[in-house]
N, C-alpha and C positions, 0 to 999 in steps of 0.2 A: 176626556182622554181618548185619543184616536186608536185605531187598530194596532199600530205598532207599539204604542205604550202598553196596551193590554197584553200583547204578545210577549213582550219582554218581562212584564210584571208577573205573568203566570209562569213563565219558563225559568226565570232567574231569581225569583223571590222579591221581597220588598226592597225598593231602592230609595236612596236619599233623593232629594229634589234634583240635585246636580246630575246624579246618575241617570234619572229618568230622562232628562233632557238630552244628554249626550248619547244615551243608548237608543233612544227613539230615533235619533239621527243616524246612529251607527247601523241601524237596520238598512237605511238607504245606502250606507257605505258597503253593504255586503252582498253584491250581486254581480254576475259575470257571464255569459251567454253561450249560444250553440252554433251549429251550422248544418245545412244540408238535410233537413228532414224530408222524407218522401211524403207524397200526398196520403198514402195509406199507412198512417202512423201506427195502426193496430198491430202491424208486424214488427214494430220496434221492440227489442228486448231490453227491459229495464230491471236492474238489480240494485239492492241496497249494499253499500260497502260494509265490510266486516267491522267488528267492535274495535279492531286495532285503530281504525280511523274514526268511526262514528262512536261518540260517547254519549253520556247523558247531557252534555253541554251542546253547543251549536257549532257545527263544522260547515264550511262553505268554500267557494272559489277553488275547486279542485282543478289542477293543471298537471297533465302528464307530459314530461319532456321526452324526446326521442331516445334518450339514454336510460329510460325507465325511472327517472327521478320524479317523485310525485310531490307537488307542493299544494298546501291548502292553509286555510286560516281557521283558528279555533277561538271561540269566545267563551270564557268560563268565569265562574264565581270562585274567588280564592278561598272563601270560608269552607267550601267542601272539596277543595282541590286535594288530590292525593299525589300530585306531582311536585315539581320544584317550587321554590318560593314564589309567591305572586309578585306582580310588578307594581300594584297600586294599593295604597292604603285604603282607598275608597272601596275596594273589594272586587275589582273587575280586572280582567286581563284579556286582551285581544292580540294574538300573536301569529306570526307566519311560521309554519312548520314544514319540515322536509321528511319524506319517507322514501321508500323504494318499492316498486312493484316487483316482487320476487317471481311470481308467476301469475297466471290469470286470476285476478281479483284477490290476491294474497299480498299483504304489504308488511314491510318491516316496521318496528316500533318507531313512531315519529319522534323527531327531535326539533326543538325550536331553533330558528336561525339566530346568529349572534346578535349582540346588542347594537352593532352598527345598523341593523335592520329593526329589531325589536327594541325600541327605545324604552328605557326604564321610566320615562316621564310622560310618555304619550301612548295612545292606542294605535296599534298597527293593523291595517286591514286593506283589502282590495289591492291586488297587484297584477302586473303583467310584465312580460319580458319584451325587450325591444328587439334589435336585430338578432341577438343570440341570448343564451342563458347566462351571460356574464353582465348583462345590463338590466337591472331591475328597477321598475317604477312602481311605487306603492303609495298608499294613503296613510297619513298620520293625523290623529285627532287629539285635541286637548280635552280633558275632563271638565275644565272650568269654562264657564260661559264668558261672553263679552271679550273674546280674544280677537286680535286683528285677523288671524288666520285660524278659525276654529277647526277646520279640516282642510288639509292641503296635500299636494302631490310632491313626493320626494324621489330621488334617484340614488342608486349606489352601483358601483362597478366591482366585479370580482376579478382580481388579479392574483395569479399564483395561488389560487384556492382561498384567498381572503377577500372579504368584502370591505370596500372603502367606507369612510365616514359618509353618512347620508347627507345630501344637499337638497334643500328645497328648490323646486323649479321656480323660474322667474315670475315676477309680478304679473306679466302678461297672461300667465296661466292661473296663478293663485291670486286672484283679485281679493282685495281686502274686504273683510266682513262677509265673505261668501264661503260656503262649504263646497269644496272642490274635491271630488272623489272619483273612484272607479275608472282608472285609466285603461286605454287600449291603444297600443302603438301599431301603426300600419306602415311598413317601409314601402316606398314607391321607387321603382327602378326606371331609369332612362333606357329607352330602346337603343340598341346598337344598329349598325348599318344593315344587318340582316333582319331587323325587327324583333330581336330577342332581348330579354332583360340583360342589362349590364351586370358586372360582377359586384358592384357596390350600389346601395340606394342613392338616388339623386336627392331625395328629400323624404320626409315622413309626415304622416297625419296622426296626431294624437287626439283621439276621442276621449271625452270624459263627461262626468255628470256634475251639475252645479245648480244651486238655487239662486244664482245671481240675478239681478234685475235684467229685464229684457227677454225673459223666457215666456213660455206659453202656459205654464201651470206651476205645480209645486217644484219638482226637479226636472230639468231638461237635459238632453244630450247636446253637448257643444263639441267644437273641435278647434285645433290650431294647426297651422302648417309649420313644420320644423325643417329649416334648411341651414346647414353648416352651423349647427348649435344655436341658431337664433329662432325664437318663437314669435309667430305672428300674433296679432290680437285675436281673442276668441270670437268664434262665429257660431251662432245658434244653428243647429242642424235642420231647423225648419218645422213648420206646422204639420207636415204630412206624417212625421213620426212622433213629434212632441205634442201631446194632448193637454187638456186642462188638468189632468191628473199628474202622476209621477212616472217619468220614464227613467230607467236605470240600466246599468250593466251592459254597455255597448261591447260587442264582439264582432269584428269584421273578418269575414272569410274571403280572402283574395281570389280563391278559385271560383267561387260562384258570384263574387261581387255583391254579397249580401251583408247587410248589417243586422245582427241579431240583438234583441234588447228585450227588457221586461217592462211591462206597463200595467198600471191599475186604472188607466183612463180610457183604454180601448176595450171593446166588448170581448169577453173571454169566459172561461169556466170558473175562475176564482178571483181572489184579490189581485195578485200579480200573476200574469201569464206571459209566456214567451212568444214573441212575434219576430218576423224578419221582413226586411224590405230591400229590394235591389237598388243599387245606386252608389253614390259617394257624396261626401261633403254635405251640402244642403240640398241635393237633388235626389229625390227618392220616389219609388213607386209606392202605391198604396200598401200598407203593411198587411202581411198574411199571418193568421193565427195558426200555431202548431197544435195538432190534435193530441188527444190522449193516446198513450199513457204518459207522454212527456208532461203536458199540462194536466192539471187536476183542478178540483174545486178548492184546493188549498193554495198556498203561495208557492210558485215555481219560478226559479230563476237560476242564474249562475251557470249557464252552459259553457262548456269548452269542447272543442273538437280535437281529437288526437291527430298525429301525423299521418295515420293510415286513412283518414278521411271517412271512416265508417263507424268509429266509436268515440266516446267522449264521456263527459260528466255533467251533472246538473245538481242543483240544491233544491230541497223542498221541505216544508214542515208538515207534509201529509202524515197521517198516522203510520207508525212503523209496522213492519210485518207482524201480524198476529195481535196487534193492539189497535182496536177501533175507537178507543177513547179520544178525547180532544187532544190534538197534537200540541206540543209546546215548543219543541226545539227543531233546529234545522239539521238535516243530515245530507250527506253526499250520496248521490245515486250514479251508477254507471249505465250507459246505454250502448246498444249495438244496432246499427242500421242493417236492414236486409240488403242483399245484393240485388240491384235493379237490372232487369233486362231491358236493353235499349231497343225500342221498336224500329223497324226499318223506316227511314226517312222518305217522305213523299214530297217531291218538289213540284210546285206549280209556278210556271214562269209567266208573269203578266205580259200583256202585249207591249210593244214599243211605245205606242201612243199613250197608254195608261201610265207607263213608267215615267215618261217625259213630263206628263201632266202632274204626276206626284212630285217630281223634282221642282217644277216651276211654281207649284202652289205655295212653297215656302219662301219664295223670293219676293222682295229683297230680304236677305237674312243678315242682320246686323249683330256684330260681336264687339263688346265694349272693353276699354282699357283705362287704367289709372294713368295719371299724368306721367309722361316720359317713360312709359313701359311698353315693351320689355327692354331690359338692359339700359338703365338710365345713363345719360352722358356718353353713350357710345356713338362712334362715327361709322359703325358697321351698317351694312344694308341687310344683313342676315342675323339670325339669332339661333341659339340652341334650345331655347324654351319652346314649349308647346302652348297653345292657347289656354287649355285648362290650368296650366301652372300660373300663368299671369292672372287668370280669373280668380283663382284661390286668393292671391294676394290682394286683389281688388275688393272682393267681398269682405275680406278681413278688415277693410277700412270703412265699411258702411257706417259704423257708429261715429267715426271721425267726420264723415261727410255730413251726418245728421247734426253733429255739434257745430258745424261751420255754417249751417243754414242761417241766412241773414234776412230779417224782415225789412221791408221798405225798398229793397233794390228793384223789385218788379211790381210794386204795389200790393205785395202780399203780407199777411201776418206771418210771424215765425211758425205758427202751427201749420199754416197753409204751405209754407216752404218746406217744412219737414215732411208733411204728407206727400208733397210732390216728389221729394227725393226718395222717400220710401217706396213710392209707386214705381219710380224709375228703376230702382235696384231689383224690385220683384218682377215687374212686367216687361222690362227691357234687358237689364243685365243678366239676371238668372234665366229669364225666358229665352234669351238668345242662345244660351248653351243648351237648354232643353230642346229648342227647335233644331239646333245643329245635330244633336244626338239622334233625333228622329229622322233627320234628312240624310245623314251619311249612309245608313243601311240601304236607302233607296238608290243612292248614287252607286253603291256597290252592286246592287241588282242590275242596274243599267249596264255597267261594265261587264258583268258576268254573262249578261244576255248577248254580248258581242258588239255593243254600240260604243264607239269612241265618244268622249265627252270633253269639251273645253269649258272651263269655268272662268268667268270674268270677275275678278276680286279687286275692289277699290279700297285704298287705305286713306283714312282721314285723320287729322290732328286738330287740336285747338290752336288758338292764335298765339300762344305764349312764347314759342321759340321762333328762331329765324326760319325763313322759308326753306333754305337748303338743308338745315338740320331736320326739319319736319318731313322732308322728302325721304331722308334716310330712316327716320323713325317710323313712318307709315309703311315703308318697305319691310322693316323688321316685324311690324304687326301682321302684315300679310304672310310673312314667312312663318310666324308662329302657328298660323292656321295650316299651312302646308306641312309643318312638323307634326301637327295633330293627325293629319291624314297619313303621314309616313309611319307613325307609331300605332295607328289604329289596329286593334285586334292582331297584335304581333306582326305588323307590317303587311297586312293583306293587300294594301293599295300599292306597295312598292313596284311590283311587276308592271302595273299600269302607268305609274309615274316615271319609271326609268326607261320605258319604251320596249321592255322585254316582250310584251304582248301587243299584237296589232291594234286591238281596241284600247288605245292609250287614253290616259287622263292628262290633260294639259291645263295648267293654271296660268291665265293671263293676268299680270299684275298691273294695276294702275295706282301708283303711289302719288296721290293727289296733294299730299301735305296739308297745309292749312288754307288752301285756296277757298274752300267753302266757308270756313270760319271767318276769314277776312271779309267775304261778301256779306256775311250776316252780322258783322261788327261785334263779334264775341270779344269780351274783355281780354286784353293782352298785357295788362299791367302786372309785372312780377311783384310789386309791392302790395297788391290787393289779391292775395291768394284765395280769399273767400269766394271771389268771382272767377278769377283766371284759372284756378285749379279746381275748387270745390263747387263752383257755380253750376247750376243745372244746364245752362247753355253750353259751357265748356265741356261738361261731362258727356253730353250727347254728341259732340263732334269727335271725340276720341274713339274711333271704331274702325273696323273693317266691314265691308259689305259685299256679300256674294250677290251680284246684281243680275247676272245673265248666265244662261246655259246655252252654249252653241253646239 
């Protein structure tokens, strides 16, 4: 019996076999994260929420909305419940509650959300709000084993004060025979002409936790891209944050561009500790551990950050105040961050030659695309998409590329072909974006130092389409890179691109189409998509390349 079995066994009493299985998983279902911890965490003020919220049962996933509505989840045993009738004959209820913060750390009596959310047939846990408080995404789990969807993500909308009937998210998210939990929704806004966020999100990223095959350990963090109601295929967030253990509770802070999560596979103070990593999607920096008193030698998770950016909540099973006996249940704690004094910035400007050398050491810099992307079947030479947008869709297709690997076409076994394709995605597709993100700040330094820059960017395509169409396609690909520069850091490159400043930035475009692919005799047969679309030779031709700095 693992740690989580023991935890629930001690805190909730003896369980039937079914109960043990589902509630050991439900622990994985109950975690949600933080943001913005200063390096000197000893100055963080932590307090336990009052008995109005924290009972002898387990409470977790506390979220405070700007209107002072406080949401959380409670897991309780019906046999000793003093509240309303339980939901399950098996003896357990997990429901989403709503309260109100009356004043500082004082809360009104909680009430459960209606049955559109708290299903009478399933366990309700783990939730997040999408663009506003009227779009709720949450987890539902069955008590029974061997379900097609043992735990899955659902959504409901609130209109005129009433929640709609919950709908399960599509199969691209809720894969069969996988436990899918712990959602966190991140809206992504398209920059306007002034480099500021638009009024409505262009698309969204939905992070979640799953034990599906293809991960790095027990439970991993995954994501899908959501555009116009359509969900991409799930993508693993990568081995930098997903260890051989269990990663849970993704929470993304758009202000700091950090993903906060809990892990028992990374070195920390206890079983599950909270970490953060800067980045997005599957590109992350090395995770940073948050110090005490937020993390402890017990299990700590479920951080959320309030709208003020300096306070929030987390969940822990550490011994309650005044009780140093073995902890059993989870309670919600509030934290307040100290006000940080910003030290005066010291600017060191590298020499012209060193900056230019840094720029050139990354070249040639190649960025890759899926077939006919961006804007399939378009006859335009420009696009509104940025390169990271097209890259997200491309990475989401990695599993499909792996499935299309064919042995014998190049004298390889299937295993060798799959290994080559996996290496291509990691060392060329993802690495291209990592190199771009490292290269662009150096470009900005050169421009700010007063030196004009001309970039030579070539666009290439596979041999699948007509030459005239591929010329337009490669032009769109180059333009997606230009759009990335236009929207970078709220439009910091715009004055250099539009000629407002004398040290301007010029992008020379070479839309070479499929000329190189034809020279290399890359397969162009539309009836053989395994080679003409998913083949490694075709994939390597679909790119833009920053080749020169003038």
